[in-house]
N, CA, C and O atoms as a DFTB+ gen file, in Angstrom:
784 C
 N C O
     1  1    -172.716     210.506     355.486
     2  2    -173.015     210.189     356.721
     3  2    -171.973     209.208     356.981
     4  3    -171.496     208.557     356.052
     5  1    -171.553     209.045     358.299
     6  2    -170.752     207.879     358.671
     7  2    -171.622     206.613     358.907
     8  3    -172.626     206.616     359.620
     9  1    -171.203     205.670     358.326
    10  2    -171.990     204.363     358.506
    11  2    -172.005     203.807     359.794
    12  3    -170.933     203.590     360.360
    13  1    -173.020     203.561     360.307
    14  2    -173.131     202.556     361.579
    15  2    -173.267     201.339     361.085
    16  3    -174.250     201.020     360.416
    17  1    -172.181     200.444     361.397
    18  2    -172.212     199.113     360.608
    19  2    -173.400     198.243     361.170
    20  3    -174.046     197.508     360.424
    21  1    -173.616     198.339     362.296
    22  2    -174.872     197.407     362.788
    23  2    -176.043     197.787     362.292
    24  3    -176.865     196.884     362.136
    25  1    -176.425     199.111     361.934
    26  2    -177.631     199.671     361.407
    27  2    -177.703     199.290     360.008
    28  3    -178.740     198.898     359.473
    29  1    -176.288     199.444     359.273
    30  2    -176.367     199.207     357.957
    31  2    -176.619     197.894     357.619
    32  3    -177.266     197.629     356.607
    33  1    -176.128     196.938     358.440
    34  2    -176.328     195.463     358.030
    35  2    -177.812     195.065     358.116
    36  3    -178.295     194.239     357.342
    37  1    -178.668     195.807     359.282
    38  2    -179.760     195.469     359.365
    39  2    -180.770     195.959     358.197
    40  3    -181.756     195.321     357.829
    41  1    -180.394     197.071     357.738
    42  2    -181.237     197.781     356.947
    43  2    -181.102     197.570     355.260
    44  3    -182.054     197.724     354.495
    45  1    -179.746     197.193     354.842
    46  2    -179.635     196.980     353.473
    47  2    -178.820     195.668     353.463
    48  3    -178.055     195.220     354.316
    49  1    -179.214     195.148     352.197
    50  2    -178.472     193.803     351.713
    51  2    -177.095     194.238     351.394
    52  3    -176.809     195.255     350.762
    53  1    -176.220     193.325     351.916
    54  2    -174.876     193.477     351.631
    55  2    -174.407     192.804     350.355
    56  3    -174.712     191.642     350.083
    57  1    -173.631     193.598     349.559
    58  2    -173.000     192.878     348.302
    59  2    -171.981     193.850     348.147
    60  3    -171.988     194.958     348.681
    61  1    -171.002     193.346     347.309
    62  2    -169.622     194.207     347.146
    63  2    -169.519     194.481     345.557
    64  3    -169.263     193.601     344.734
    65  1    -169.754     195.797     345.264
    66  2    -169.721     196.273     343.831
    67  2    -168.256     196.280     343.400
    68  3    -167.936     196.192     342.215
    69  1    -167.382     196.388     344.394
    70  2    -165.779     196.231     343.763
    71  2    -165.441     194.843     343.269
    72  3    -164.587     194.667     342.401
    73  1    -166.022     194.002     343.750
    74  2    -165.842     192.479     343.474
    75  2    -167.061     191.932     342.571
    76  3    -167.522     190.803     342.738
    77  1    -167.530     192.809     341.622
    78  2    -168.892     192.385     340.735
    79  2    -169.883     192.042     341.329
    80  3    -170.519     191.093     340.872
    81  1    -170.322     192.690     342.511
    82  2    -171.511     192.626     343.034
    83  2    -171.835     191.219     344.010
    84  3    -172.897     190.977     344.584
    85  1    -170.770     190.504     344.008
    86  2    -170.903     189.189     344.940
    87  2    -171.265     189.487     346.318
    88  3    -171.039     190.577     346.844
    89  1    -171.859     188.456     346.925
    90  2    -172.317     188.739     348.299
    91  2    -171.119     188.656     349.350
    92  3    -169.998     188.294     348.996
    93  1    -171.394     188.980     350.546
    94  2    -170.183     189.045     351.665
    95  2    -170.205     187.500     352.340
    96  3    -171.133     186.705     352.187
    97  1    -169.242     187.302     352.954
    98  2    -168.786     186.005     353.605
    99  2    -167.953     186.198     354.698
   100  3    -167.393     187.283     354.857
   101  1    -167.800     185.243     355.494
   102  2    -166.746     185.296     356.677
   103  2    -165.390     185.347     356.150
   104  3    -165.104     184.492     355.313
   105  1    -164.619     186.084     356.444
   106  2    -163.012     186.384     356.014
   107  2    -162.474     185.076     356.983
   108  3    -162.638     185.100     358.203
   109  1    -161.857     184.011     356.330
   110  2    -161.157     183.229     356.984
   111  2    -160.057     182.726     356.156
   112  3    -160.155     182.720     354.929
   113  1    -158.989     182.295     356.784
   114  2    -157.876     181.804     356.149
   115  2    -157.725     180.418     356.418
   116  3    -157.930     179.918     357.524
   117  1    -157.326     179.730     355.290
   118  2    -157.379     178.274     355.440
   119  2    -156.140     177.853     356.387
   120  3    -155.025     178.357     356.251
   121  1    -156.455     176.850     357.390
   122  2    -155.603     176.422     358.403
   123  2    -155.590     177.148     359.575
   124  3    -155.071     176.651     360.575
   125  1    -156.139     178.373     359.609
   126  2    -156.059     179.210     360.821
   127  2    -157.682     179.436     361.402
   128  3    -157.937     179.716     362.573
   129  1    -158.573     179.274     360.463
   130  2    -159.910     179.634     361.051
   131  2    -160.321     181.134     360.705
   132  3    -160.128     181.687     359.622
   133  1    -160.888     181.652     361.763
   134  2    -161.212     183.122     361.510
   135  2    -160.260     184.053     361.873
   136  3    -160.562     185.238     361.724
   137  1    -159.098     183.750     362.349
   138  2    -158.220     184.815     362.620
   139  2    -157.453     185.265     361.511
   140  3    -156.858     184.447     360.810
   141  1    -157.409     186.475     361.287
   142  2    -156.580     187.024     360.320
   143  2    -156.054     188.336     360.538
   144  3    -156.766     189.276     360.888
   145  1    -154.540     188.440     360.295
   146  2    -153.948     189.664     360.854
   147  2    -154.423     190.830     360.181
   148  3    -154.646     191.810     360.892
   149  1    -154.630     190.925     358.901
   150  2    -154.987     192.181     358.269
   151  2    -156.615     192.079     357.911
   152  3    -157.185     191.133     357.367
   153  1    -157.145     193.228     358.341
   154  2    -158.625     193.458     358.299
   155  2    -159.344     192.577     359.191
   156  3    -160.524     192.322     358.950
   157  1    -158.792     192.115     360.137
   158  2    -159.456     191.049     360.931
   159  2    -160.587     191.404     361.843
   160  3    -161.087     190.620     362.649
   161  1    -161.016     192.861     361.625
   162  2    -162.321     193.379     362.323
   163  2    -163.355     192.974     361.498
   164  3    -164.512     192.967     361.919
   165  1    -163.013     192.562     360.128
   166  2    -164.299     192.072     359.285
   167  2    -164.243     190.468     359.135
   168  3    -164.603     189.857     358.128
   169  1    -163.741     189.910     360.281
   170  2    -163.667     188.279     360.151
   171  2    -165.159     187.756     360.143
   172  3    -165.271     186.687     359.544
   173  1    -166.182     188.199     360.604
   174  2    -167.444     187.755     360.671
   175  2    -168.220     187.819     359.289
   176  3    -169.027     186.968     358.915
   177  1    -167.850     188.966     358.582
   178  2    -168.476     189.265     357.384
   179  2    -167.829     190.144     356.578
   180  3    -167.610     191.275     357.011
   181  1    -167.488     189.841     355.502
   182  2    -166.379     190.766     354.627
   183  2    -166.751     190.703     353.106
   184  3    -167.540     189.840     352.721
   185  1    -166.262     191.495     352.337
   186  2    -166.500     191.500     351.005
   187  2    -165.151     190.793     350.264
   188  3    -165.234     190.221     349.178
   189  1    -164.069     190.912     350.930
   190  2    -162.991     190.359     350.430
   191  2    -162.819     188.845     350.905
   192  3    -163.574     188.413     351.775
   193  1    -161.860     188.058     350.356
   194  2    -161.664     186.568     350.846
   195  2    -160.103     186.580     351.417
   196  3    -159.311     187.500     351.213
   197  1    -159.902     185.720     351.957
   198  2    -158.688     185.598     352.692
   199  2    -157.610     185.703     351.545
   200  3    -156.656     186.438     351.802
   201  1    -157.621     185.090     350.346
   202  2    -156.510     184.931     349.521
   203  2    -156.382     186.346     348.861
   204  3    -155.258     186.729     348.536
   205  1    -157.479     187.145     348.643
   206  2    -157.352     188.400     348.168
   207  2    -156.782     189.317     349.281
   208  3    -156.151     190.245     348.775
   209  1    -156.803     189.352     350.567
   210  2    -156.186     190.181     351.461
   211  2    -154.822     189.851     351.538
   212  3    -153.908     190.675     351.526
   213  1    -154.685     188.452     351.628
   214  2    -153.015     187.962     351.518
   215  2    -152.327     188.701     350.200
   216  3    -151.243     189.283     350.239
   217  1    -153.016     188.589     349.237
   218  2    -152.445     189.243     347.835
   219  2    -152.053     190.675     348.087
   220  3    -150.957     191.151     347.790
   221  1    -153.032     191.310     348.654
   222  2    -152.837     192.831     348.712
   223  2    -151.746     193.153     349.638
   224  3    -150.885     193.966     349.302
   225  1    -151.718     192.479     350.961
   226  2    -150.658     192.825     351.836
   227  2    -149.397     192.177     351.606
   228  3    -148.417     192.542     352.255
   229  1    -149.304     191.213     350.716
   230  2    -147.962     190.691     350.254
   231  2    -147.150     191.741     349.648
   232  3    -145.923     191.788     349.737
   233  1    -147.938     192.648     348.980
   234  2    -147.142     193.507     348.113
   235  2    -146.859     194.962     348.893
   236  3    -146.164     195.854     348.405
   237  1    -147.524     195.038     350.195
   238  2    -147.361     196.345     350.801
   239  2    -146.046     196.472     351.342
   240  3    -145.513     195.539     351.942
   241  1    -145.462     197.642     351.152
   242  2    -144.210     197.944     351.767
   243  2    -144.506     199.346     352.537
   244  3    -145.253     200.224     352.105
   245  1    -143.742     199.394     353.823
   246  2    -144.085     200.761     354.444
   247  2    -143.281     201.770     353.815
   248  3    -142.238     201.512     353.215
   249  1    -143.845     203.104     353.973
   250  2    -143.434     204.262     353.329
   251  2    -141.963     204.448     354.247
   252  3    -141.886     204.178     355.446
   253  1    -141.004     204.887     353.535
   254  2    -139.770     205.379     354.493
   255  2    -140.133     206.410     355.343
   256  3    -140.732     207.452     355.075
   257  1    -139.598     205.905     356.654
   258  2    -140.004     206.937     357.705
   259  2    -141.432     206.631     358.570
   260  3    -141.859     207.208     359.570
   261  1    -141.927     205.655     357.904
   262  2    -143.277     205.233     358.525
   263  2    -143.088     204.413     359.747
   264  3    -142.386     203.403     359.786
   265  1    -143.856     204.979     360.892
   266  2    -143.905     204.232     362.115
   267  2    -144.817     203.235     362.196
   268  3    -145.505     203.023     361.198
   269  1    -144.981     202.537     363.225
   270  2    -146.044     201.435     363.422
   271  2    -147.402     202.069     363.170
   272  3    -148.218     201.561     362.402
   273  1    -147.612     203.164     363.822
   274  2    -149.074     203.843     363.578
   275  2    -149.361     204.236     362.261
   276  3    -150.554     204.235     361.955
   277  1    -148.424     204.621     361.289
   278  2    -148.640     204.806     360.038
   279  2    -149.114     203.687     359.300
   280  3    -150.134     203.703     358.611
   281  1    -148.171     202.478     359.494
   282  2    -148.417     201.423     358.940
   283  2    -149.806     200.841     359.265
   284  3    -150.475     200.368     358.346
   285  1    -150.275     200.851     360.535
   286  2    -151.683     200.363     360.705
   287  2    -152.711     201.379     360.109
   288  3    -153.714     200.908     359.573
   289  1    -152.554     202.658     360.155
   290  2    -153.390     203.685     359.412
   291  2    -153.475     203.154     357.821
   292  3    -154.569     202.916     357.308
   293  1    -152.312     203.006     357.151
   294  2    -152.333     202.397     355.861
   295  2    -152.899     201.155     355.717
   296  3    -153.516     200.975     354.667
   297  1    -152.838     200.109     356.634
   298  2    -153.603     198.926     356.650
   299  2    -155.019     199.138     356.635
   300  3    -155.684     198.384     355.925
   301  1    -155.533     199.933     357.219
   302  2    -156.912     200.381     357.697
   303  2    -157.528     200.887     356.159
   304  3    -158.585     200.508     355.656
   305  1    -156.643     201.755     355.637
   306  2    -156.982     202.362     354.415
   307  2    -157.171     201.315     353.457
   308  3    -158.156     201.395     352.724
   309  1    -156.309     200.248     353.332
   310  2    -156.362     199.314     352.190
   311  2    -157.488     198.313     352.537
   312  3    -157.887     197.568     351.642
   313  1    -158.007     198.245     353.728
   314  2    -159.042     197.237     354.140
   315  2    -160.318     197.692     353.695
   316  3    -161.296     197.008     353.998
   317  1    -160.485     198.824     352.968
   318  2    -161.852     199.344     352.522
   319  2    -162.432     198.271     351.534
   320  3    -163.646     198.218     351.337
   321  1    -161.576     197.434     350.929
   322  2    -162.181     196.577     349.902
   323  2    -162.876     195.384     350.698
   324  3    -163.679     194.652     350.119
   325  1    -162.544     195.206     352.053
   326  2    -163.220     194.025     352.873
   327  2    -164.456     194.529     353.519
   328  3    -165.288     193.712     353.913
   329  1    -164.652     195.816     353.664
   330  2    -165.949     196.299     354.568
   331  2    -167.242     195.783     353.762
   332  3    -167.480     196.081     352.591
   333  1    -167.941     195.059     354.483
   334  2    -169.181     194.534     354.100
   335  2    -170.141     195.591     353.589
   336  3    -171.049     195.280     352.819
   337  1    -169.952     196.861     354.013
   338  2    -170.946     197.841     353.608
   339  2    -170.391     198.591     352.495
   340  3    -170.798     199.722     352.227
   341  1    -169.484     198.010     351.841
   342  2    -168.722     198.810     350.704
   343  2    -169.889     199.295     349.545
   344  3    -169.653     200.231     348.780
   345  1    -171.034     198.619     349.520
   346  2    -171.941     199.117     348.570
   347  2    -172.499     200.633     348.907
   348  3    -172.971     201.338     348.015
   349  1    -172.405     201.044     350.210
   350  2    -172.891     202.324     350.638
   351  2    -171.854     203.371     350.198
   352  3    -172.248     204.516     349.975
   353  1    -170.473     203.036     350.048
   354  2    -169.557     204.250     349.824
   355  2    -168.751     203.884     348.801
   356  3    -167.755     204.601     348.703
   357  1    -168.847     202.924     347.925
   358  2    -167.998     202.420     346.641
   359  2    -168.877     202.465     345.588
   360  3    -169.633     201.503     345.451
   361  1    -168.939     203.460     344.750
   362  2    -169.949     203.466     343.773
   363  2    -169.164     204.247     342.503
   364  3    -168.078     204.807     342.651
   365  1    -169.880     204.191     341.266
   366  2    -169.075     204.796     340.221
   367  2    -167.611     204.751     340.141
   368  3    -166.900     205.678     339.752
   369  1    -167.177     203.475     340.582
   370  2    -165.848     203.181     340.678
   371  2    -164.968     204.093     341.517
   372  3    -163.787     204.293     341.234
   373  1    -165.560     204.615     342.515
   374  2    -164.936     205.680     343.181
   375  2    -165.176     205.376     344.765
   376  3    -166.312     205.174     345.194
   377  1    -164.020     205.357     345.605
   378  2    -164.349     205.356     347.017
   379  2    -164.612     206.771     347.469
   380  3    -164.015     207.771     347.069
   381  1    -165.731     206.715     348.488
   382  2    -166.225     207.863     349.027
   383  2    -165.657     207.494     350.522
   384  3    -166.064     206.546     351.195
   385  1    -164.624     208.439     350.917
   386  2    -163.949     208.279     352.139
   387  2    -164.149     209.348     353.098
   388  3    -164.022     210.507     352.706
   389  1    -164.487     209.072     354.471
   390  2    -164.633     210.284     355.441
   391  2    -163.758     211.057     355.637
   392  3    -162.649     210.522     355.650
   393  1    -163.770     212.307     355.830
   394  2    -162.785     213.233     356.102
   395  2    -161.993     212.671     357.374
   396  3    -160.765     212.734     357.440
   397  1    -162.778     212.127     358.362
   398  2    -162.188     211.780     359.610
   399  2    -161.173     210.592     359.342
   400  3    -160.261     210.435     360.155
   401  1    -161.276     209.769     358.276
   402  2    -160.373     208.630     357.776
   403  2    -159.223     209.494     357.232
   404  3    -158.154     209.370     357.831
   405  1    -159.265     210.331     356.216
   406  2    -158.228     211.071     355.752
   407  2    -157.447     211.847     356.811
   408  3    -156.227     211.994     356.741
   409  1    -158.159     212.305     357.733
   410  2    -157.253     212.982     358.804
   411  2    -156.618     211.988     359.589
   412  3    -155.451     212.285     359.844
   413  1    -157.024     210.831     360.090
   414  2    -156.342     209.825     360.566
   415  2    -155.014     209.292     359.824
   416  3    -153.943     209.213     360.425
   417  1    -155.157     208.961     358.580
   418  2    -154.156     208.507     357.866
   419  2    -153.036     209.672     357.673
   420  3    -151.832     209.501     357.860
   421  1    -153.549     210.688     357.331
   422  2    -152.607     212.050     357.408
   423  2    -151.786     212.307     358.737
   424  3    -150.600     212.635     358.688
   425  1    -152.434     212.152     359.864
   426  2    -151.817     212.640     360.994
   427  2    -150.950     211.514     361.312
   428  3    -149.902     211.749     361.914
   429  1    -151.292     210.157     360.941
   430  2    -150.371     208.971     361.343
   431  2    -149.076     209.134     360.383
   432  3    -147.983     208.813     360.850
   433  1    -149.149     209.544     359.267
   434  2    -148.202     209.230     358.305
   435  2    -147.507     210.699     357.742
   436  3    -146.716     210.668     356.799
   437  1    -147.827     211.798     358.317
   438  2    -147.326     212.949     357.666
   439  2    -145.895     213.098     357.640
   440  3    -145.394     213.928     356.881
   441  1    -145.159     212.354     358.420
   442  2    -143.695     212.585     358.454
   443  2    -143.061     211.416     357.649
   444  3    -141.857     211.372     357.392
   445  1    -144.015     210.414     357.246
   446  2    -143.235     209.360     356.327
   447  2    -142.956     209.974     355.024
   448  3    -143.539     211.025     354.759
   449  1    -142.090     209.428     354.120
   450  2    -141.579     210.084     353.051
   451  2    -142.417     209.513     351.688
   452  3    -142.813     208.350     351.603
   453  1    -142.581     210.363     350.820
   454  2    -143.367     209.936     349.460
   455  2    -142.592     210.799     348.383
   456  3    -142.633     212.029     348.384
   457  1    -141.958     210.128     347.563
   458  2    -141.354     210.727     346.434
   459  2    -140.359     211.941     347.007
   460  3    -140.295     213.095     346.583
   461  1    -139.578     211.316     348.130
   462  2    -138.572     212.200     348.536
   463  2    -138.967     213.184     349.497
   464  3    -138.096     213.753     350.155
   465  1    -140.191     213.454     349.656
   466  2    -140.629     214.522     350.673
   467  2    -141.832     213.943     351.735
   468  3    -142.564     212.983     351.494
   469  1    -141.843     214.584     352.691
   470  2    -142.902     214.052     353.670
   471  2    -144.151     214.282     353.178
   472  3    -144.363     215.219     352.408
   473  1    -145.158     213.394     353.603
   474  2    -146.576     213.736     353.023
   475  2    -147.109     215.024     353.447
   476  3    -148.056     215.524     352.839
   477  1    -146.564     215.600     354.452
   478  2    -147.013     216.961     354.937
   479  2    -146.533     217.924     353.845
   480  3    -147.213     218.835     353.375
   481  1    -145.440     217.651     353.546
   482  2    -144.648     218.682     352.564
   483  2    -145.361     218.426     351.072
   484  3    -145.665     219.357     350.326
   485  1    -145.574     217.056     350.765
   486  2    -146.123     216.771     349.373
   487  2    -147.555     217.169     349.243
   488  3    -147.929     217.605     348.155
   489  1    -148.438     217.062     350.283
   490  2    -149.759     217.300     350.090
   491  2    -150.426     218.369     350.895
   492  3    -151.449     218.978     350.582
   493  1    -149.619     218.531     352.105
   494  2    -150.360     219.784     352.781
   495  2    -151.394     219.477     353.742
   496  3    -151.302     219.780     354.931
   497  1    -152.453     218.829     353.191
   498  2    -153.791     218.458     354.180
   499  2    -154.201     217.139     353.780
   500  3    -153.971     216.595     352.700
   501  1    -154.840     216.679     354.779
   502  2    -155.304     215.503     354.571
   503  2    -156.304     215.219     353.391
   504  3    -156.324     214.165     352.756
   505  1    -157.129     216.294     353.181
   506  2    -158.057     216.192     352.091
   507  2    -157.325     216.180     350.716
   508  3    -157.760     215.596     349.724
   509  1    -156.097     216.931     350.772
   510  2    -155.290     216.768     349.348
   511  2    -154.725     215.677     349.330
   512  3    -154.561     215.263     348.182
   513  1    -154.218     214.787     350.401
   514  2    -153.654     213.471     350.170
   515  2    -154.729     212.516     349.615
   516  3    -154.487     211.846     348.611
   517  1    -155.933     212.442     350.263
   518  2    -156.938     211.719     349.816
   519  2    -157.506     211.881     348.314
   520  3    -157.868     210.942     347.606
   521  1    -157.518     213.244     347.959
   522  2    -158.073     213.650     346.564
   523  2    -156.962     213.129     345.566
   524  3    -157.234     212.668     344.457
   525  1    -155.714     213.247     346.060
   526  2    -154.558     212.941     345.147
   527  2    -154.696     211.170     344.810
   528  3    -154.286     210.688     343.754
   529  1    -155.206     210.525     345.675
   530  2    -155.543     209.025     345.463
   531  2    -156.963     208.911     344.703
   532  3    -157.558     207.833     344.701
   533  1    -157.380     209.813     344.193
   534  2    -158.807     209.838     343.514
   535  2    -159.935     209.458     344.335
   536  3    -160.966     209.033     343.815
   537  1    -159.803     209.589     345.616
   538  2    -161.041     209.429     346.519
   539  2    -161.756     210.651     346.555
   540  3    -161.248     211.767     346.442
   541  1    -163.167     210.349     346.745
   542  2    -163.976     211.473     346.952
   543  2    -164.143     211.607     348.621
   544  3    -164.552     210.752     349.407
   545  1    -163.698     212.937     348.880
   546  2    -163.708     213.086     350.322
   547  2    -165.182     213.711     350.934
   548  3    -165.663     214.724     350.427
   549  1    -165.755     213.106     351.910
   550  2    -167.037     213.253     352.305
   551  2    -166.835     213.672     353.888
   552  3    -166.115     213.181     354.756
   553  1    -167.830     214.861     353.916
   554  2    -167.558     215.304     355.488
   555  2    -168.459     214.351     356.424
   556  3    -169.606     214.032     356.109
   557  1    -167.831     213.936     357.592
   558  2    -168.420     213.144     358.392
   559  2    -169.816     213.680     358.894
   560  3    -169.959     214.886     359.091
   561  1    -170.881     212.753     359.109
   562  2    -172.099     213.297     359.706
   563  2    -173.109     214.036     358.502
   564  3    -174.150     214.643     358.754
   565  1    -172.597     213.848     357.318
   566  2    -173.270     214.550     356.241
   567  2    -174.396     213.469     355.736
   568  3    -174.623     212.441     356.374
   569  1    -175.157     213.852     354.379
   570  2    -176.052     212.972     353.969
   571  2    -175.537     211.817     353.021
   572  3    -176.263     210.975     352.494
   573  1    -174.259     211.906     352.901
   574  2    -173.665     210.770     351.939
   575  2    -172.748     209.852     352.811
   576  3    -172.041     210.255     353.734
   577  1    -172.846     208.755     352.449
   578  2    -172.213     207.485     353.243
   579  2    -170.636     207.550     352.886
   580  3    -170.336     207.930     351.755
   581  1    -169.764     207.248     353.663
   582  2    -168.332     207.131     353.348
   583  2    -167.656     206.167     354.291
   584  3    -168.182     205.819     355.348
   585  1    -166.343     205.698     353.834
   586  2    -165.691     204.856     354.580
   587  2    -164.840     205.454     355.528
   588  3    -164.015     206.336     355.288
   589  1    -165.103     204.881     356.729
   590  2    -164.426     205.569     357.884
   591  2    -163.311     204.684     358.689
   592  3    -162.749     204.975     359.745
   593  1    -163.179     203.684     357.994
   594  2    -161.871     202.820     358.348
   595  2    -162.075     202.128     359.608
   596  3    -161.118     201.865     360.336
   597  1    -163.299     201.810     359.912
   598  2    -163.527     201.378     361.314
   599  2    -162.928     202.083     362.542
   600  3    -162.461     201.504     363.523
   601  1    -163.008     203.481     362.343
   602  2    -162.288     204.334     363.509
   603  2    -162.984     204.076     364.770
   604  3    -162.267     204.122     365.770
   605  1    -164.145     203.830     364.931
   606  2    -164.746     203.395     366.132
   607  2    -163.919     202.386     366.859
   608  3    -164.008     202.430     368.086
   609  1    -163.156     201.511     366.354
   610  2    -162.440     200.657     366.971
   611  2    -161.044     201.170     367.464
   612  3    -160.197     200.440     367.979
   613  1    -160.904     202.578     367.234
   614  2    -159.551     203.214     367.671
   615  2    -159.648     203.612     369.152
   616  3    -160.700     204.163     369.474
   617  1    -158.846     203.448     369.977
   618  2    -158.755     203.986     371.407
   619  2    -158.586     205.487     371.305
   620  3    -158.214     206.132     370.325
   621  1    -158.964     205.961     372.625
   622  2    -159.047     207.316     372.546
   623  2    -157.666     207.983     372.220
   624  3    -157.611     209.096     371.697
   625  1    -156.544     207.249     372.554
   626  2    -155.122     207.760     372.141
   627  2    -154.902     207.583     370.693
   628  3    -153.789     207.793     370.212
   629  1    -155.936     207.196     369.952
   630  2    -155.513     207.095     368.521
   631  2    -154.741     205.711     368.061
   632  3    -154.217     205.623     366.950
   633  1    -154.724     204.694     368.978
   634  2    -154.035     203.535     368.635
   635  2    -154.950     202.617     368.353
   636  3    -156.030     202.719     368.934
   637  1    -154.748     201.531     367.423
   638  2    -155.597     200.467     367.200
   639  2    -154.582     199.248     367.544
   640  3    -153.464     199.159     367.037
   641  1    -155.065     198.414     368.380
   642  2    -154.515     197.357     368.796
   643  2    -154.735     196.106     367.875
   644  3    -155.819     195.521     367.868
   645  1    -153.673     195.713     367.097
   646  2    -153.878     194.664     366.085
   647  2    -153.490     193.320     366.715
   648  3    -152.611     193.405     367.574
   649  1    -153.890     192.304     366.501
   650  2    -153.394     190.843     366.829
   651  2    -152.192     190.698     366.054
   652  3    -152.201     191.115     364.896
   653  1    -151.175     190.173     366.523
   654  2    -150.016     189.893     365.789
   655  2    -149.907     188.477     365.587
   656  3    -149.758     187.786     366.595
   657  1    -149.958     187.877     364.373
   658  2    -149.772     186.312     364.150
   659  2    -148.994     186.167     363.060
   660  3    -149.052     186.983     362.140
   661  1    -148.191     185.129     363.038
   662  2    -147.400     184.800     362.020
   663  2    -148.050     184.594     360.639
   664  3    -148.935     183.743     360.549
   665  1    -147.698     185.274     359.603
   666  2    -148.393     185.184     358.505
   667  2    -148.258     183.739     357.929
   668  3    -147.235     183.078     358.109
   669  1    -149.288     183.297     357.257
   670  2    -149.410     182.018     356.503
   671  2    -149.309     182.133     355.076
   672  3    -149.883     183.042     354.476
   673  1    -148.606     181.256     354.494
   674  2    -148.480     181.248     353.115
   675  2    -149.701     180.631     352.420
   676  3    -150.051     179.486     352.706
   677  1    -150.450     181.475     351.381
   678  2    -151.719     180.886     350.921
   679  2    -151.340     181.040     349.294
   680  3    -150.798     181.992     348.733
   681  1    -151.716     180.033     348.847
   682  2    -151.539     180.005     347.225
   683  2    -152.195     181.118     346.528
   684  3    -153.404     181.220     346.736
   685  1    -151.619     182.018     345.705
   686  2    -152.410     183.189     345.063
   687  2    -153.476     182.505     344.188
   688  3    -153.303     181.445     343.585
   689  1    -154.579     183.229     344.195
   690  2    -155.593     182.922     343.343
   691  2    -155.406     183.545     341.788
   692  3    -155.651     184.739     341.610
   693  1    -155.008     182.778     340.781
   694  2    -154.669     183.219     339.426
   695  2    -155.951     184.219     339.091
   696  3    -155.760     185.230     338.416
   697  1    -157.129     183.919     339.544
   698  2    -158.194     184.692     338.973
   699  2    -158.285     186.063     339.554
   700  3    -158.662     187.006     338.860
   701  1    -157.931     186.211     340.879
   702  2    -158.184     187.486     341.278
   703  2    -156.632     188.276     341.654
   704  3    -156.617     189.506     341.687
   705  1    -155.684     187.694     341.859
   706  2    -154.333     188.206     342.390
   707  2    -153.784     189.360     341.534
   708  3    -153.621     190.417     342.143
   709  1    -153.511     189.344     340.391
   710  2    -153.015     190.396     339.592
   711  2    -153.988     191.694     339.419
   712  3    -153.609     192.840     339.659
   713  1    -155.164     191.384     339.013
   714  2    -156.123     192.584     338.880
   715  2    -156.396     193.327     340.352
   716  3    -156.521     194.542     340.505
   717  1    -156.451     192.417     341.289
   718  2    -156.900     192.987     342.509
   719  2    -155.436     193.728     343.032
   720  3    -155.501     194.863     343.503
   721  1    -154.303     193.123     342.938
   722  2    -153.241     193.912     343.516
   723  2    -153.132     195.257     342.631
   724  3    -152.772     196.279     343.214
   725  1    -153.353     195.296     341.583
   726  2    -153.096     196.351     340.571
   727  2    -154.102     197.485     341.090
   728  3    -153.729     198.633     341.330
   729  1    -155.312     197.070     341.224
   730  2    -156.422     198.023     341.582
   731  2    -156.177     198.625     342.663
   732  3    -156.101     199.853     342.639
   733  1    -155.989     197.904     343.884
   734  2    -155.605     198.508     345.200
   735  2    -154.566     199.309     345.222
   736  3    -154.633     200.410     345.769
   737  1    -153.317     198.802     344.550
   738  2    -152.066     199.649     344.471
   739  2    -152.401     200.967     343.700
   740  3    -151.885     202.019     344.075
   741  1    -153.184     200.938     342.716
   742  2    -153.642     202.272     342.173
   743  2    -154.241     203.127     342.911
   744  3    -153.908     204.312     342.917
   745  1    -155.309     202.598     343.713
   746  2    -156.059     203.205     344.574
   747  2    -155.484     203.912     345.901
   748  3    -155.814     205.004     346.363
   749  1    -154.550     203.009     346.380
   750  2    -154.058     203.419     347.590
   751  2    -152.614     203.876     347.395
   752  3    -151.984     204.278     348.372
   753  1    -152.063     203.835     346.192
   754  2    -150.731     204.142     345.725
   755  2    -149.527     204.527     346.738
   756  3    -148.382     204.142     346.505
   757  1    -149.836     205.278     347.833
   758  2    -148.947     205.422     348.775
   759  2    -148.411     204.254     349.522
   760  3    -147.218     204.296     349.821
   761  1    -149.086     203.262     349.854
   762  2    -148.589     202.150     350.431
   763  2    -147.998     200.977     349.854
   764  3    -147.345     200.165     350.509
   765  1    -148.241     200.888     348.561
   766  2    -147.732     200.092     347.815
   767  2    -146.766     200.697     346.733
   768  3    -147.154     201.389     345.792
   769  1    -145.607     200.390     346.954
   770  2    -144.500     200.921     346.117
   771  2    -144.189     200.011     344.907
   772  3    -144.139     198.786     345.014
   773  1    -143.977     200.694     343.722
   774  2    -143.639     199.793     342.421
   775  2    -142.304     199.388     342.528
   776  3    -141.454     200.205     342.881
   777  1    -142.028     198.287     342.281
   778  2    -140.647     197.668     342.236
   779  2    -139.976     198.059     340.875
   780  3    -140.646     198.174     339.850
   781  1    -138.844     198.227     340.906
   782  2    -137.830     198.688     339.774
   783  2    -137.746     197.530     338.708
   784  3    -137.018     197.649     337.723
């Protein structure tokens, strides 16, 4: 089932299994308050912390041929670690992702290049793309909860309008940076490219 965030927040305690079952908290950046360029739709209540978001996105590079829409779709995908309802769709160390989110990412990025081929050529379908990332693809509206990337915030034209802010340098947290970046890079592998 696609998670209705307002209902889920009222009915179940929020904790973050990806982060060792810690509780949720506001996503804030030092010196900026509650404004955050990446994953800002979770600013009131998030599983991730500002330094973790910074660490994740600091290493993100756009796929060759990716337009702004693709970059937004990849950012949405990477923000699953911030969703305060992650206990509903992240378990057994696997992200359960809604088919609609796979469709959204594939449609936005199908002409971007991955390993020298377009995503459309490399994977063929949105489901194959998500399954190649080791996500469990869940049909929207079914009995199983899934991550939808906050697609309800997307306009009818398929565009998400993000606030643009100048990035602020935040000291890396030695405790979370390397493992977090490695885990998200492995999970979302398409958005983060290994350096030679």
